[in-house]
C-alpha positions as CSV (number, residue, x, y, z in Angstrom):
1,M,38.9,-127.2,-0.2
2,R,40.6,-124.5,-2.1
3,Q,38.5,-122.6,-4.5
4,Q,40.1,-121.5,-7.6
5,Y,39.0,-118.2,-8.7
6,Q,38.8,-118.0,-12.4
7,R,40.1,-114.8,-13.7
8,R,37.5,-113.1,-15.7
9,Q,38.8,-111.5,-18.8
10,R,37.4,-108.2,-19.5
11,P,36.1,-107.7,-22.9
12,R,38.5,-105.8,-25.2
13,H,35.7,-103.7,-26.7
14,W,36.0,-101.2,-23.8
15,V,39.4,-100.3,-25.1
16,L,38.1,-99.6,-28.6
17,L,35.2,-97.6,-27.1
18,S,37.6,-95.5,-25.0
19,V,39.7,-94.8,-28.1
20,L,36.7,-93.8,-30.1
21,I,35.5,-91.5,-27.3
22,V,38.9,-89.8,-27.1
23,I,39.0,-89.3,-30.9
24,L,35.4,-87.9,-30.8
25,V,36.3,-85.4,-28.1
26,L,39.5,-84.3,-30.0
27,L,37.5,-83.8,-33.2
28,L,34.8,-81.8,-31.4
29,S,37.5,-79.7,-29.6
30,A,39.2,-79.0,-32.9
31,G,35.9,-78.0,-34.6
32,Y,35.2,-75.6,-31.7
33,V,38.6,-74.0,-31.9
34,I,38.4,-73.6,-35.7
35,N,34.9,-72.1,-35.4
36,K,36.1,-69.6,-32.7
37,A,39.2,-68.7,-34.8
38,T,37.2,-68.0,-38.0
39,K,34.1,-66.4,-36.5
40,P,35.4,-62.8,-36.6
41,L,36.2,-63.0,-40.3
42,S,32.9,-64.7,-41.0
43,Q,31.1,-61.9,-39.2
44,D,33.1,-59.3,-41.2
45,Q,32.2,-61.1,-44.4
46,T,28.5,-61.1,-43.6
47,R,28.6,-57.4,-42.6
48,A,30.6,-56.5,-45.8
49,E,28.1,-58.4,-48.0
50,S,25.2,-56.6,-46.3
51,V,26.8,-53.2,-46.8
52,A,27.7,-54.0,-50.4
53,K,24.1,-55.1,-51.1
54,K,22.7,-51.9,-49.5
55,S,25.3,-49.2,-50.6
56,G,26.6,-50.9,-53.7
57,H,23.2,-52.2,-54.9
58,L,24.4,-55.8,-55.3
59,T,21.7,-58.4,-55.7
60,S,24.0,-61.4,-55.4
61,T,27.5,-62.1,-54.3
62,S,30.1,-64.5,-55.7
63,G,33.4,-63.7,-54.0
64,F,35.0,-62.1,-51.0
65,Y,38.5,-60.6,-50.5
66,W,40.1,-59.1,-47.5
67,T,43.2,-56.9,-47.2
68,N,44.7,-55.3,-44.2
69,L,47.8,-53.3,-45.0
70,D,47.3,-49.6,-43.9
71,T,43.5,-49.9,-43.7
72,T,41.2,-52.9,-43.7
73,Y,39.2,-53.3,-46.8
74,Y,36.6,-56.0,-47.7
75,T,35.8,-56.6,-51.4
76,V,32.7,-58.3,-52.4
77,A,32.3,-59.6,-55.9
78,G,28.8,-60.0,-57.3
79,K,26.1,-58.7,-59.6
80,N,24.1,-55.5,-59.5
81,K,20.5,-54.9,-60.4
82,A,21.4,-54.6,-64.1
83,K,23.0,-58.1,-63.9
84,Q,26.5,-56.6,-64.4
85,A,29.4,-58.2,-62.7
86,V,30.8,-55.7,-60.2
87,Y,33.1,-55.4,-57.2
88,A,32.1,-53.4,-54.1
89,I,35.2,-52.3,-52.0
90,V,34.0,-51.8,-48.5
91,P,36.2,-50.1,-45.9
92,K,36.1,-51.5,-42.4
93,S,34.1,-48.4,-41.3
94,G,31.4,-49.3,-43.9
95,D,31.5,-45.7,-45.3
96,N,32.4,-44.7,-48.9
97,V,31.8,-47.9,-50.7
98,T,33.5,-48.0,-54.1
99,V,31.7,-50.0,-56.8
100,L,33.5,-51.0,-59.9
101,K,32.4,-52.9,-63.0
102,Q,34.5,-56.0,-63.4
103,S,34.7,-55.5,-67.2
104,E,36.3,-52.0,-66.8
105,G,39.5,-53.2,-65.1
106,L,42.2,-55.8,-64.7
107,S,40.7,-59.2,-63.8
108,R,42.0,-61.2,-60.8
109,N,43.2,-63.9,-63.2
110,A,45.1,-61.3,-65.4
111,A,46.8,-59.9,-62.3
112,L,47.7,-63.4,-61.0
113,Q,49.1,-64.3,-64.5
114,R,51.4,-61.3,-64.3
115,V,52.7,-62.6,-61.0
116,W,53.0,-66.1,-62.2
117,N,55.2,-64.8,-65.1
118,R,57.7,-63.9,-62.4
119,N,57.9,-67.7,-61.5
120,P,57.1,-67.4,-57.8
121,K,57.4,-70.3,-55.4
122,K,53.9,-69.6,-54.1
123,V,51.2,-67.0,-54.4
124,L,49.8,-66.2,-50.9
125,S,46.9,-63.8,-51.6
126,A,45.4,-61.7,-54.3
127,A,42.7,-59.2,-53.3
128,L,41.2,-56.1,-54.7
129,S,41.6,-53.1,-52.4
130,M,42.3,-49.4,-52.3
131,F,45.8,-48.1,-52.6
132,N,46.4,-44.3,-52.4
133,G,42.8,-43.7,-53.2
134,K,42.8,-45.9,-56.3
135,P,41.3,-49.4,-56.7
136,A,44.2,-51.9,-57.0
137,W,45.0,-55.6,-56.9
138,Q,47.3,-56.3,-54.0
139,I,49.2,-59.6,-54.4
140,S,51.6,-61.2,-52.0
141,Y,53.8,-64.1,-52.9
142,L,57.0,-65.9,-52.1
143,N,59.8,-65.6,-54.7
144,K,62.0,-68.5,-55.8
145,S,64.2,-68.0,-52.7
146,G,61.2,-68.0,-50.4
147,K,61.3,-64.3,-49.6
148,L,58.0,-62.4,-49.2
149,C,57.1,-60.0,-52.0
150,Y,54.2,-57.6,-52.7
151,L,52.9,-56.3,-56.0
152,T,50.2,-53.7,-56.4
153,Y,48.5,-53.3,-59.8
154,E,46.2,-50.4,-60.6
155,Y,42.8,-51.8,-61.3
156,R,41.9,-49.6,-64.3
157,N,45.1,-50.1,-66.4
158,G,47.3,-52.7,-64.8
159,K,50.1,-50.3,-64.1
160,V,52.5,-51.4,-61.2
161,L,51.8,-49.0,-58.4
162,Q,54.1,-50.6,-55.8
163,Q,56.6,-53.4,-55.7
164,I,58.2,-54.7,-52.5
165,S,60.6,-57.5,-52.8
166,N,62.7,-59.8,-50.6
167,I,61.2,-59.1,-47.2
């Protein structure tokens, strides 16, 4: 007598489980890569905030900017002990911290408005830094034709210190 073997159908839930495991592994891998890629900047931000609190006497922080043209500068926005809004510009070395009252210069929004008046395609960055020994807003953007441009405004009076177009 011939026995018929009945084919057992495997449950299809193992396929779904396999797909979920692959997706989970991909998400965890992506998270790991993103964490590794951003860790140096996060460490620099933590260090700059610490220096700004110590040397610039900031009691709280509310913003962070980073520029790296000739020299790397980290700028920390926050409040000092007198509850005044200030910026602390910290060179990468951590020495010679420059502290500026936010009320005594061009605001970030005012500097950005000047750039937006030029009708750029996209603003890439706007950060307070040091330029030729003076505090300045350094803004990079793409013009209408997609070319890279830089504008540098003096912090105290808003004067254009440097303009580089169509890179």
